[in-house]
N, CA, C and O atoms as a GROMACS GRO file, in nm:
protein
  160
    1MET      N    1  -2.254  31.838   6.164
    1MET     CA    2  -2.278  31.809   6.303
    1MET      C    3  -2.362  31.682   6.310
    1MET      O    4  -2.457  31.666   6.232
    2GLY      N    5  -2.329  31.592   6.402
    2GLY     CA    6  -2.403  31.468   6.413
    2GLY      C    7  -2.432  31.434   6.558
    2GLY      O    8  -2.368  31.485   6.650
    3LYS      N    9  -2.530  31.347   6.576
    3LYS     CA   10  -2.560  31.297   6.710
    3LYS      C   11  -2.619  31.158   6.700
    3LYS      O   12  -2.678  31.121   6.598
    4MET      N   13  -2.601  31.080   6.808
    4MET     CA   14  -2.657  30.947   6.818
    4MET      C   15  -2.768  30.950   6.921
    4MET      O   16  -2.754  31.010   7.028
    5ILE      N   17  -2.880  30.887   6.889
    5ILE     CA   18  -2.994  30.877   6.979
    5ILE      C   19  -3.021  30.729   7.004
    5ILE      O   20  -3.036  30.651   6.910
    6PHE      N   21  -3.028  30.691   7.131
    6PHE     CA   22  -3.064  30.556   7.169
    6PHE      C   23  -3.205  30.563   7.227
    6PHE      O   24  -3.230  30.643   7.317
    7ARG      N   25  -3.297  30.482   7.175
    7ARG     CA   26  -3.437  30.491   7.216
    7ARG      C   27  -3.500  30.353   7.221
    7ARG      O   28  -3.442  30.253   7.178
    8ASN      N   29  -3.621  30.349   7.275
    8ASN     CA   30  -3.694  30.223   7.291
    8ASN      C   31  -3.606  30.118   7.360
    8ASN      O   32  -3.602  30.002   7.319
    9ILE      N   33  -3.536  30.160   7.464
    9ILE     CA   34  -3.441  30.073   7.533
    9ILE      C   35  -3.516  29.981   7.630
    9ILE      O   36  -3.589  30.026   7.718
   10THR      N   37  -3.494  29.853   7.611
   10THR     CA   38  -3.547  29.751   7.702
   10THR      C   39  -3.432  29.660   7.741
   10THR      O   40  -3.319  29.679   7.696
   11ARG      N   41  -3.461  29.563   7.822
   11ARG     CA   42  -3.358  29.467   7.863
   11ARG      C   43  -3.302  29.390   7.744
   11ARG      O   44  -3.185  29.352   7.744
   12ASP      N   45  -3.384  29.367   7.643
   12ASP     CA   46  -3.344  29.281   7.531
   12ASP      C   47  -3.328  29.351   7.397
   12ASP      O   48  -3.294  29.286   7.298
   13ALA      N   49  -3.351  29.482   7.390
   13ALA     CA   50  -3.344  29.548   7.260
   13ALA      C   51  -3.333  29.700   7.275
   13ALA      O   52  -3.362  29.755   7.381
   14PHE      N   53  -3.291  29.765   7.168
   14PHE     CA   54  -3.293  29.911   7.160
   14PHE      C   55  -3.280  29.952   7.014
   14PHE      O   56  -3.246  29.871   6.928
   15VAL      N   57  -3.308  30.078   6.987
   15VAL     CA   58  -3.294  30.136   6.853
   15VAL      C   59  -3.188  30.245   6.861
   15VAL      O   60  -3.188  30.327   6.953
   16TRP      N   61  -3.097  30.244   6.765
   16TRP     CA   62  -2.988  30.341   6.760
   16TRP      C   63  -3.007  30.424   6.632
   16TRP      O   64  -3.002  30.370   6.522
   17ASP      N   65  -3.028  30.554   6.648
   17ASP     CA   66  -3.044  30.646   6.534
   17ASP      C   67  -2.920  30.735   6.522
   17ASP      O   68  -2.871  30.788   6.622
   18TRP      N   69  -2.870  30.749   6.401
   18TRP     CA   70  -2.764  30.846   6.373
   18TRP      C   71  -2.830  30.962   6.300
   18TRP      O   72  -2.893  30.944   6.196
   19MET      N   73  -2.816  31.083   6.357
   19MET     CA   74  -2.882  31.200   6.300
   19MET      C   75  -2.778  31.304   6.260
   19MET      O   76  -2.670  31.312   6.319
   20LYS      N   77  -2.812  31.385   6.159
   20LYS     CA   78  -2.721  31.484   6.105
   20LYS      C   79  -2.793  31.618   6.092
   20LYS      O   80  -2.910  31.624   6.057
   21SER      N   81  -2.719  31.725   6.122
   21SER     CA   82  -2.771  31.860   6.105
   21SER      C   83  -2.674  31.938   6.017
   21SER      O   84  -2.552  31.931   6.034
   22THR      N   85  -2.729  32.013   5.924
   22THR     CA   86  -2.645  32.097   5.839
   22THR      C   87  -2.668  32.245   5.868
   22THR      O   88  -2.616  32.332   5.798
   23ASP      N   89  -2.746  32.274   5.975
   23ASP     CA   90  -2.776  32.413   6.011
   23ASP      C   91  -2.750  32.438   6.161
   23ASP      O   92  -2.828  32.504   6.230
   24ASP      N   93  -2.637  32.384   6.209
   24ASP     CA   94  -2.593  32.402   6.347
   24ASP      C   95  -2.695  32.357   6.451
   24ASP      O   96  -2.707  32.418   6.557
   25GLY      N   97  -2.768  32.251   6.420
   25GLY     CA   98  -2.859  32.192   6.517
   25GLY      C   99  -3.001  32.246   6.519
   25GLY      O  100  -3.080  32.207   6.605
   26ALA      N  101  -3.034  32.334   6.427
   26ALA     CA  102  -3.172  32.386   6.421
   26ALA      C  103  -3.269  32.277   6.377
   26ALA      O  104  -3.380  32.268   6.428
   27THR      N  105  -3.227  32.196   6.282
   27THR     CA  106  -3.308  32.082   6.237
   27THR      C  107  -3.218  31.960   6.225
   27THR      O  108  -3.097  31.972   6.205
   28TRP      N  109  -3.279  31.841   6.238
   28TRP     CA  110  -3.206  31.716   6.234
   28TRP      C  111  -3.272  31.620   6.138
   28TRP      O  112  -3.395  31.616   6.127
   29LYS      N  113  -3.190  31.542   6.068
   29LYS     CA  114  -3.239  31.439   5.975
   29LYS      C  115  -3.177  31.306   6.014
   29LYS      O  116  -3.057  31.298   6.038
   30THR      N  117  -3.259  31.201   6.022
   30THR     CA  118  -3.209  31.068   6.051
   30THR      C  119  -3.137  31.014   5.928
   30THR      O  120  -3.196  30.999   5.822
   31GLU      N  121  -3.009  30.985   5.945
   31GLU     CA  122  -2.929  30.929   5.836
   31GLU      C  123  -2.949  30.778   5.830
   31GLU      O  124  -2.962  30.721   5.722
   32TRP      N  125  -2.952  30.712   5.946
   32TRP     CA  126  -2.983  30.570   5.952
   32TRP      C  127  -3.030  30.533   6.091
   32TRP      O  128  -3.002  30.601   6.189
   33SER      N  129  -3.103  30.423   6.097
   33SER     CA  130  -3.159  30.373   6.221
   33SER      C  131  -3.137  30.222   6.225
   33SER      O  132  -3.166  30.151   6.128
   34ILE      N  133  -3.084  30.173   6.337
   34ILE     CA  134  -3.055  30.030   6.350
   34ILE      C  135  -3.127  29.977   6.474
   34ILE      O  136  -3.120  30.036   6.582
   35SER      N  137  -3.195  29.866   6.457
   35SER     CA  138  -3.262  29.798   6.568
   35SER      C  139  -3.173  29.683   6.614
   35SER      O  140  -3.136  29.596   6.535
   36TYR      N  141  -3.140  29.683   6.741
   36TYR     CA  142  -3.060  29.576   6.800
   36TYR      C  143  -3.147  29.493   6.891
   36TYR      O  144  -3.237  29.545   6.957
   37SER      N  145  -3.120  29.363   6.894
   37SER     CA  146  -3.190  29.276   6.989
   37SER      C  147  -3.091  29.172   7.042
   37SER      O  148  -2.999  29.130   6.972
   38ARG      N  149  -3.113  29.133   7.165
   38ARG     CA  150  -3.026  29.036   7.231
   38ARG      C  151  -3.038  28.901   7.160
   38ARG      O  152  -3.148  28.856   7.128
   39LYS      N  153  -2.925  28.838   7.137
   39LYS     CA  154  -2.924  28.705   7.079
   39LYS      C  155  -2.979  28.606   7.181
   39LYS      O  156  -2.941  28.607   7.298
   40LYS      N  157  -3.069  28.520   7.135
   40LYS     CA  158  -3.132  28.424   7.225
   40LYS      C  159  -3.072  28.288   7.212
   40LYS      O  160  -3.113  28.195   7.282
   0.00000   0.00000   0.00000
């Protein structure tokens, strides 16, 4: 089971986390996190 979390959202940037659960959502582990920023 997986989920995507978008956080720290501003006009020019955000963080995208991909999380995985192996126990039907009781606990979650971040598989990767990517920081995006607007090209200037």
